[in-house]
Structures are given as structure tokens and as C-alpha cells.
C-alpha positions, 0 to 999 in steps of 0.5 A: 302440665301433665301429658296424657295420652291416646290408648289405641283402639279405645275411645279417647277419654284423656287427650295430649293437647299438645298433640292435637291442638298444636303445631304438629312436628315437621317431618324430618329429612329422613322421613322426606327422603324415604317416603318420597323415594318409596313413592317413586318407585311405587310410580314407576312401577306402576307406570311400567307395568301399564306400558309393558306391552312388548314382550321383549323389552325389559320391564323396568331396568336397574338403571331406572331405580338406581338413582332413586334408591342411590341418589348420591353414588360417588358422596354417600351410596348408603344415603338412602338405606341409612335413612330408611333405617333411621326412619324405622327407628323413628316409628318405633322408638327402637334402635338398631345396633351399629354392626347390625346397620353396617351388615345391612348397608354392606349387602344392600351396596353389595345388590347394587353392585351385582345388579350393575355388572348383571345390567352391563352384561345384559345391555352388551348381549342386547347389542351384539348376541352371541356365545360370549355376550350370552355366557357373561351375562347369564353367569352374571344374572345367576350371580346377582340371583345367588346374592339376593338368595344368599343375603336377603336374610340378612335383612330380617333378624327376628329383633330388628326386622320391623325396623329393616322392612322398608330396606327389606321391601325395596331389595325384594322388589329389586329382586323380583324385577331381576327374576322377571328378567330371568323368565324373559330372557333366560331361554334366549341366553340359552340358545345363544350358547348351546354348548353350555351345560347345566343352564338354568331355563326360563321355566326354572326361573318362573318357578322361583319368581313365583316362590319368591313373589310369595314369600316377599309379600307374605313376609313384608305384610305380616312384618307391618302387621307386627310393627303395627301391633307393637305400636297398639300394645306400647303403653305410652302411644299417641295416635299420631305416632299409630297413624303416621306408621300406618301412612308412611309404611303403606306409602314405602311398604305396603304400596310396594307390595301390592305390586310384587304379584304383577309381576308374573310375566306369564299370567300378565305378559302384556303388562296391567294397569293396577289401582291402589285404593287405601285411604291414608290420613293426617292427623286425628283417630275419630275422624278417619273413615272405616272401610267402604266403597271407594269415594270421589269428591265432587264439592265442598262447602265451607261454611264461616261463622264470626267470632270476636278474633274474626270470622273462621270455617265453622263447618264443612258439608263434603258431597261425595259419590260412587265410582261411575254413580256421579249423580247420586251424591252423598253428603256429610256434615262436619262442624256447624253449617248454620252460620253467617255465609258459605263457599262453594268449592266444586270439583268438574268431572276429572278434576281432582284435588291434590294440594291443599295450604291452609292458613290458621293465626296462632297465639301464645296463651297460658304459657303454651306458644303456638296455640293454633287457631281457627282456619281462616284461609284455605288454598285448593289446588286441583289438576285436570287435564295436567292443568293445574287450578286454584280455588280459594277459600278466605276471610277477613284475616286479623293481625295475629300472626299466621303459619301456612301448612301444606298438605300432603307434604311433597316428600322433597318429590319433583313436579312429576312425582308430586302429586300422587294423591287426591283429597278424599275425605275433609272432617272437621271439628271445633273444639274449645279450649277448657283453660282459656276462651279459645276455639280451635280447628280440629281436620284430618285429611284423607288421601286417595292414590291417584293411580285410581280411575274415576271412570273404571276405564278398560284398557284395549292393550293391556290387562286391567285390574279394578277393585271391587271397592269401586263398586256403586252399590253392595248389600249386607254390610260387606265391605272389610279392610284388606289384608295389606297387599291387595292395595285396598279394601275387599268385598265380603260378597254376602248378597250381592254387588254392582259395579260399572266399567268402560271398554275404550274400545270395541273388544273381547276381553277375558274377565276373572275374580280376584278372590278367596273362599273357604267353602265352595260358592256358586256366583252369578255374573252378569255383565251387561247382557251376557251372563255365566255362572261361576263355582267358585273352589275353596282357596283356603279352610279356615273358618271365618269365626270369632278367632279370625281375622283378615290378616289370617289370610296369605297370598296363596289363599287368593287365587284367580277364576276366569270365566270360560266365556270371552265377553265383547264390550261395546266402546265407550259405553257404561257397562254394568256388572252385577254379581250375586252369591247364590248360595244363602249367606252362612255365618262363617262361609266367607267369599272375598273378592279384591278385584275383577280382572279385564284381559283384551282378546285379539290374535296377538294376545290369543297366540301367548295365551295359548302358549302360556296355558300350555306352559303352565299346563304342561308344568303341572302334569308332572311331580317336580324333578322327576317323571312321575305324573301327579297323581290327580292329573286325570286322563281327561285333563292330560287330553285337555292339555294336548289341545292346548299344546296342538293350539300353540301358534306353529308360525310364532312358537314352532319351537315351543311346540315341539317341546311340549309335544313329546311331554305331553305323549309321555303323560299320555303314556304314563296315563296308559301305564298306571290305567288297569282297565283293559281297552280304556279307548274302547277299540273293540267292544265285546273282544277279549280283554275289553268291555262287555256291552250289548246292543244299546251301547255306541263308540263315539268319535268326533266328539268335540268334547274328547280328543280319543273315543267316547262310550253312549248307553242308551235308553234301556227297554225296561228295567229287566232288560238294561243297556249295559257296559261293564269289565272285570279287573282280574285279582292278579292286578291288585294289591292288598290293602290298596284304594283305587280310584275310578275316574272319568269325564260325563259329557251328560247322563240321565239316570246312569248307574255305576256299580264298584264291585268287590264285598258287595256293589257301591250303586251310584246314579249320576245325572249330569247336565248336558249343558257342555255346548260348542260356542265357537265353530272355525271357518269350514275348511275343505268340507268333509275332509278329516285333517290332522289337528281337527276333527271333521263331524259335519262337513265343517271343520271344528277347531278345537283352538277356537271352541270354548265350553260352557259349564252350568254352575247351577248343576249340583255338587257332588263330592266326588266331583273332580275340582268341582266339575260336575262332569268329572267324578272320582270314586274310590274302591279299597281291596283286603286280602288277595286271592288269586285263586278266588279272583274275586277281583273288581267289577266296573259296571255301567248301566241304564235301566229306565226308558229315559235313561242316556249317557256319554262319557269317556276317559275312563281310568282305574289308577292305583292311589296308595295303600290304606292306612288308619280309618280306612284300613279298619273300614275295609278289614272290617267289610271284608270280614262281614262279607266273607261271614255272609259269603260263607253261609251262602255257600253252606246253604248253595252246597247243601242244594248242590248235593240234593240236586246232584244226587238227583241228576246222578240218577237220570244217568245209567254211569258215572260218566254221564254218557247214558240215561237210564232207560226209565228216566223221563223227561219229567224227571229231568225237569225235576232235577232242574228245579233242583238246580235253579233253588240255587242262588247268588247264580248271578250277579245282583246288579247285572243278571249277566255276571256271574255271581257266587255259586255260578260254578256250582249252579253251571256243572249242574245246569251242563249236565241237564243239558247233557241229559236233554241231549241225550233224552233228545238223541234216544227219542225218534219222536220229535218234539215229544214232550211239545217244548216246541209247541206242536212244531213236527206235529200234524195238528186239527185247529181245536188242540194246543199245547199250554203250561201246567204248573209250567210244564208244556203239554198238549190238550184236546179241546174236543172228541175230534181233536188230533196230533200227529206224527210219522216217523222213520224206524228201523224194521226188525228193531223193537221199541217201546213207546212210553207215553205220560198222560192224563184223562180227566172226564168220561171216555177215552184218551189214547195214543195209536201206533201204526205201520204201513202194514196196518198193524196198530197198537194202541195205549189208552187212558181213562179217568179210573186208570189204575196199577199204572206208573204214576209220573215223578214229575209235579203233575198230579194224576198224570201215568206213564204208560208203556207199549213194546213194539216190533215194526215191520215197516220202516215208517210208522205214525203216531196218533194222539186223541180222545173220545170225549172230555179233556185229554192230557199229554206231557210227553210221548217218548219212542224209544229203540230197544237196546242189543 
């Protein structure tokens, strides 16, 4: 008979009848051995992780795994490893060369030797901690580690990598378990041998552990898919071979790889309960299920039909439910269910089918031996509460020979290891053979791992990882196949998802998401009656398009995000957790969620977490192997790390706290050293080399969100009187063609304007929600007393170690945010050429210009990012060139105005030194010159009017000369306030007189014929004086200025509307005239009186100037 085959991935039309309808091949002894070993190792590790509650105890001793991987150490120590290799050859129908086998086996056996020697030394050290035992265990540990590092590449040769994958994965697990112990105990070994040099610390081994976790996960997963794709692309491949590879390599490789992340002892210091939700199948392609939410069997209805050969199983109706939703079942029907009779096999809550024995008669037809007939008997073995039950399906048997097949294959395991899977899926097809009147049963069996908890029960002692595919509701068809290292399928959150969980005791938990995303995505999470919003940051950059597959993702493309608020869960109550994507789903913007993590919170756990958080936070401050601070570490971040260090328990971890404290102080020193701002801690506003601020600025101390001082800007009176804070970075501190970055932390703000000024202003407005709240306080400690690590601001001390902050995820997301935090900002400014003489510098200006504005911020820093290149360099060159052109034009315009004003000002003085005014210089001449000065533009910054502008120096030079002229004018004028600049001050005035502004000039104005002002003056007798008055008379009558002394000598200047022949005032007031009068008083006092006889009289100025000798 010609044979035909499946083509994987294509709907089969030609079928190898022998591979589908006849007795499946019996598993070889190699398969039984290696799959059994794989299942035992995975089961051992899952159990160890779940029970790892004492950090002083080894997670998994080598002696626990050695009997599995080296079962016959005396007779054939390489046996199981040889079987792993043979199994790989059988699955892929390829051969490993004898030489490669021998080399690989030698290295694998070498791993056993170095691990054995290490464990002996470890046990000796445990029994007798001393310098000698510590030195020996350190040496043997490093030897074992070096052996793995050096020889693992021998198991990943390109030609044989897929064939050796099982060996590689088991060896990788041994290496990670070894490094896990190094992180646990290296510091203790070092402490027992204080004088030994060049010892690696636990931190060093932790860094290596993380590297190898990632390396092993990525390699094993990629190599698994490589082997699968090889089978898929083979010309003559059956579905059975393809599915066998998937099933058995899942049991040996992928299940084990899914445990690798949990060797991260600092993230999981007290163990973890994890679950494998993947499903493995026996038999046929078209009877397997696509990815979907995890389901549980509740019952199976078995239907019977009668044919000539007897009664047989004709149909199956499965009832399934999602986790936590057993009262809502789904029905799947296979075969024919409208027949003779039915039998119901029911599973009670907590009962699972773990084993099936299926009896089928067989015949020899058309020369085909053992042609299987229809199913006539099934024995279901179930387990509940460690008790075994059997439930039978049986119909009338005929006299044909029978054969029984057991599912799943026990793989030679002991009873304790046998039942590692539960039946999850039982599809059935009744097929009629074309060349004979003969019916056959075609079925598949789906199995799920019994690590999966049916209630989503949350542990009270260790972390619990609950795969999100155990949800009971998800919208928008969003369950996808996992990448291979997650232990199951994933939720692609396109809309919303709901899951039920149950805590084993009343306790607080820290809740995290393990996710991957290619964009920042806001998600709301409701846990019972509590709610939180999170902004999940992108973990990878590839877009989800037609060329993207889940296998493209690496382990590091998934990250944890922990909610900022710990949530208390009630005991034994179902808690509904709802996740909702807050943005509008867009094709290609991917959010994948693997698991929810629940970490129990208690005092011990809190102390451990505080230590681990502090360790991790301190370690990431510095660039590897240097004393340099990482560029992205902000000053605010350093303060928060300092808080973490302060929160380390003095009683439990005093040594660690002493160790970390100098590190964080050094980091703060480095942060301050690279900060170009003067007085970043706001120690003394408005002092030299500090910030300049007006009265609306307040220094804040004791704000729990800041470790040091912060600054507060209050609302402005109006836009013309803003609240401001600014400083200039001197040009001497800057480098040419360099990018600088301003960073800080805003507690909350409304209409906060920030300007970075060099080649023009970059106006930025920050509206940051004031959503940072202190959610818990310590009990009051000594009211109104300040203690070392707590800030007392309300007669009840604030404990930073017990506070937690909540950030509103609905806050606007800006590109300037640091790590997506709307409160942390970062803006850059670039320099072109630098010129210390010009001293352009960088101006940093904060201001509030609205009556509703406010801001509180701190941890400001301006740091150098590095030299410019490429487009950034070209852009700043263009900007500087444009700015330079505009500046030159403005300077040229200002120079012309300056020259005109300077000439006019020069004419005010009698000498070039400006020590004396010309006699004929009137006050109106000074005002006219001043108006020319004010024509100069760009005197002050367009951003803030108190900051000097481009032409400030020119302006101030002229304005100082104007002020000098005014001072000289006032000094020579015997009349006080003779120009009425101060209204009627120093004048005795009647009620019907006032000073008015006439074209911006103050003028005395009479309101009637009886209006009068007068001033008495002291003079020197026998000296001559000149009375000079500039005035204007309107209408009929006269205006007069009379001067008289105590001897009744009277002199008068008279003004009328018909004045002619007198000097016209050179100021801008039309029709004003200036008249003078020489007087020689005979007494030391005189009196000046101003009035009129009728109509209106204006007086601009009254001067009494003593004649010079």
C-alpha cells in the first residue's frame, strides 16, 4: 500500500491510515526514561520553589536531583544522558556523531563531579563554619561555576543544538541552582574568611545569575522552535511525529525553562507557587484546540450506538468551565449523541481525571494486522484529596481480541510522580474505512499539569503566580499562544479581562503584572473594592505587524510592574479582579499579560523587601565597575534610594545598612558635583550665586515627597506681576556644541511656565496633577519632636518607610516625563559656540503668571549629557546662525538709537565728564532725552521683565547719565519738587489746584482765579539767582509767578495767551514758554507764589538757580 502523509500547517486531504487508525507505536525505553526524568525534575523544582520559605536553607540540593539524572552512578553514570541524546535523535530523525556524544557525555559527567565536590564542602561548612571550610567551599563553588561557564557551549554546537537540547536544558538548570546558592551564601563564606583576597560577593553572583537566567531561557526557547520548524518544513512528516516533538519537548524542555525565572532569589526571596497552564496532546491534529482560556472538565456524557459488531462509544459531550466559574459550563459535542443510551461521568469539585484505560477490539482486515475497532470500555481514574476512584464506561463486548491502552503513559515514574497531569479535553471522531465496512474510533486526549490550582488560591507565605489565562472572561478574542518560556498561553489585552482569586488568609499583598508591551499603555485594575491605575511602559520596540510573531520575543521583553498600593484581601472569599485597557485599541500596539503576582506582606517580608529594594536600587545607580553615576539617575531618584536605605531594619540588617549608606552618600556627592545649578537646595534665595525670586516664592521644608528642600510658587497678582524664580548658568561652565538637560520633580502645578533661554526662549507649560498622596502614616512618636530619619511637621512624625504614594494613571503623558512619571520632568537645551566675553549662558526661569497658578517642585539639576552630533548638531548650528543674524540686526538698530540719545544727553551737560549741567538745560530737556533712551528695544528679557536683555548695558549706560542729569538738576534747583514730579509735595496749595499729566509730563493746573500754590525757600543773601519758569496760559487773564522776600521786595513773571518773543520750551508740550528773571534777595528767605487772574494756567517747572561767580 502506498503511503501518504500529513503536511503540517495545511488541512490534510491524504492520510497515512496506519499512523491514524492503527495501534500507535509503543514508547521506547529511552522515551520512557527521559520524559520521566523531565517530569520528575520539573515536579521537584515546583515543589521546592513553593516550600522555599527559609532563606537560610538550600532551595534544591544537588543530592536531590542526582538520582534522577545519574540513576546508576556505579554501572552506567552516563545512561540517562545517553538516552536524552537518543531521544533527540528519534524525535528529529537525525544522528549525533560518536565523537560529539563522547565529548558531551564527558562534560555532563564532569558537571556531576564538580557539583558533588562542592556539595561536600558546603555541608562541611554548614556543620562547622570556619575560615578553612569557608575557603574550601568558596573555591569549589567557583570551580563548579567556571566548569559550567566553560563547557556549556559544548552542548550547543550548531549542527547538533536541537538534538542536544534536552541535555543542555537539564545542565542549565543545574547551573542556575548552583548560582542561586552562590547568591545565598557567598557573603557568609566571605565573612568567615575575612583575610582572603579577591572573593566574589553575593551581589556579583546575583548579577551573573540574572545573565544566565536570560541566556538559558532565550537559547532553550529559540532552539526548541528551531527543531519544531525543522519538522514542519520536512517533506515527509506525520502529524504524530510533529505532535510527539511538541508534547515530549514541552515536558522535558519548556516546562523546565518556565521555572528558570524563579531562581531570581532577590525577587523571590521566600519562594513562589507557579503553575504550568500549557496543554499537551496525544494523537490527531484536527482534534487539538486553539489557544483559549484555561478550562476544567466538570462531566463527560458518553453515548452508545449498536452495530453488527456490538455496542460502541458513538459520541461524547464534554462540559467545561472557566476557573472560578463552575456554575456556567460550556458544552462540546463530538460524534453522534442521538443514539441508544448515554452514561454520565461526573467530576465533583476538586476531583480530576488523571488516568484512562481504553479497551478496543481489533481485527486483521485486507491483510492489515491489528485494525482497531470502536471503543467499548473506558476506565476513568480520578483523584480527589489524595484518594483514588475509578469510574467505568462499559458496553456489551463481543469475542474479538481486546487490547488496553493506558493514558497518559506513566513513563516509569513512581506513584508519587505518576499523576502529573489531568484530563482536559476528549474529542472523538467515528470514521468508516473506505476499503471495508468497518468503523473506527479516532480520538485525542488533552492533558494539563496538575500544578494548576482550580480556585486561584493565593498563598499566605510565598509569592503566588496566577496565569491570566485562568480568567473567566476576556473580550475581543485576545488569547494567544505563548512564546515557550511562560508555561502557557498569554492574554493580549485589547479591551478587558476578569479573573477570580481567593486568599488563604486575611493579609496584605503586593500585586504585580508580568507583561510585555511595545508602547506606553494605561490600564485600570480593580481588585475587589480597591482600584488603581497604572501606566505600563514599553518593554520592547518592535511593532505588531504581519511579520511579527510571539516567538520574536525574548525573556527580557517581559517585565514586572508592581502596583504602588498594597491591597488587603479577605480570607477565603472570592475576589474579582478586573483589568481594562484605557486607550482605544490600535492594531499593532501590543499589550501581552502573562501572570498576576501576589506577594504576601508581613513584617519579615517587609524587612526583606526593604533590603532587596535597597540593594537593587543602590546597584543600579552606578555604571558597571566604575565610580561613575549613570546618566539617567536623577537627583530625586537618589533621594528615594536614600529613603530605601534608611528603611532597612537596624536590628536585622545593620551590616547591610552600614555598607549601603556610604554608597548612597557618594552617589549624592556625584549628583551634586555634576549639577551646574547654583544652590540647587534653595539654601539662600536672592543671595549671590543663588536663585533670584520675588515675594511669591517660599522655601518648603518637611514635605514628605522630598528628602531635602522644595520650592513653592504662589499665584500671581496678574500677568504683569508674575511670581518668578530664576538663575543664569555662566558661560564659563558650558562647553561648545553640547547638550544639557534640566531635570526635576513636580509635586503638583497649574500654569507653571518654564523657560530655558539661550538662542531664544523655549516656553513650556507644566500642569501636573497634585495626585501624590501619603496613604499611611506611622503612629505618632514624641509629639513635635524631630528625630533622625523622620520629619515631624504636624506634631506626629511621618515615617518614610511606611508611606506610599499613588500616581493617577489618567494624568497626561508627556514626552518629557522620566520613565512615564508625570511628576518627573526632563528638558534639554543645546549650546553652539561659547564666548566668555559675550557670556550668553543659559537662563533657567520658572514663573506663574496667572491668578490661579501654583507649583511645588524640587530636586532641580542641570547636567551635561554630551557632545552634539548629526542632526542635533546641524540644528543648533542653524539656530545659532539665525539667532546671530537677528541679534546683529537688533544691535545695529539699537546702536543708531543709542548714538542719537547719547548726542542729546551730551548736550545736557557743560562738560564731557557729566559733572555739571549747562545753564540752559531745563527739566523738559532731560525728559526729552530720556524718551530717546526708551526707544531702545530689547532692554529686558521678553520672558521676564526683571532679567537684562540684549541691549541692557547700552540702555543702562544712558539711563545712568539721565539719572545723573536729574540729580544735578535737583541739586542746583533751590525749589523742591519744582517739576511737580511728586505732585504737590513741598507746596502749600489751595483746594482748587492739582497736578495733571499732560502728555506724560506732570504740570501744575489751576482750577480757578483763586487757586494758588506757594513754597518758602532758604537762600543766601547777596547772591544772585535766576528764576526760570516754563508755563502756558490759556484764555483771558494772566498767570503769574511771584517771588518776594522778607523785605517786601517783589518780582513777578507774568504769562498770557498772547506771549511772544519769549523762549519756546523745547519739550513736547505745545505753546509752553520759558521766562526767566534775575533776583538778588536781601534776606535769607524768600517765597514763591503761583496763581492766575482768570481762565486756565499750566506750570511745568519752576527753577531757582543760584548764579555762579
